[in-house]
C-alpha positions in Angstrom: 7.1 15.7 -2.1 10.9 15.1 -1.8 12.6 11.9 -2.7 15.0 10.3 -0.4 17.3 7.3 -0.8 16.5 6.1 2.7 13.0 5.3 4.0 11.4 7.7 6.5 10.8 4.8 8.9 13.1 1.8 9.4 10.8 -0.6 11.3 7.1 -1.2 11.3 4.9 -3.4 13.5 1.8 -4.8 11.7 -0.9 -6.1 14.0 -2.8 -9.0 12.3 -1.6 -11.7 9.9 -4.7 -11.6 7.7 -4.5 -11.0 4.0 -4.2 -7.2 4.5 -1.4 -7.5 7.1 0.6 -10.0 5.1 0.2 -8.0 1.9 1.3 -4.8 3.7 4.4 -6.6 5.2 5.4 -7.9 1.7 5.0 -4.4 0.2 7.0 -2.8 3.0 9.8 -5.4 2.7 10.0 -4.7 -1.0 10.6 -1.1 -0.1 13.4 -2.0 2.3 11.5 -1.4 5.5 11.8 -4.0 8.3 8.2 -5.1 8.9 7.2 -7.4 11.7 3.8 -9.1 11.7 2.1 -9.9 15.1 -0.9 -12.2 15.3 -3.0 -13.1 18.4 -4.0 -16.5 17.2 -1.7 -19.3 18.3 -2.2 -21.3 15.1 -3.7 -20.9 11.7 -6.9 -22.7 10.9 -9.9 -22.2 8.6 -12.3 -19.6 9.9 -15.0 -19.8 7.3 -14.4 -16.4 5.9 -14.5 -15.5 2.2 -13.1 -12.8 0.0 -15.4 -11.3 -2.6 -14.3 -9.0 -5.4 -16.9 -6.9 -7.2 -16.5 -6.0 -10.9 -14.6 -2.8 -10.1 -12.2 -4.6 -7.8 -11.6 -7.2 -10.5 -10.9 -4.5 -13.1 -8.5 -2.8 -10.7 -6.7 -6.1 -10.0 -6.4 -6.8 -13.7 -4.9 -3.4 -14.5 -2.5 -3.5 -11.5 -1.3 -6.9 -12.6 -0.9 -5.8 -16.2 1.0 -2.7 -15.2 3.3 -4.7 -12.8 3.9 -7.3 -15.5 4.9 -4.8 -18.2 7.0 -2.5 -15.9 9.0 -5.1 -14.0 12.1 -6.8 -15.1 11.8 -10.6 -14.8 14.9 -10.8 -12.7 13.5 -8.3 -10.1 10.3 -10.3 -9.5 10.3 -11.9 -6.1 8.1 -14.9 -5.3 6.9 -15.3 -1.7 
């Protein structure tokens, strides 16, 4: 794979403002890609849905957080 200084795409449309859509938009923005999120719902309200993480998912979350914490400069971290 070749590395380029410019992203392959400049704009991305994300359909759905759920957890996955918002997380994708944040990740793309951090990479310098213009991401627009489109949502069908007119307003945000509780829907009664839940998010469950099994032990493997929790381990992955822990290791990803540990890697990010140790490999990121404090000044580069962005809070959304």
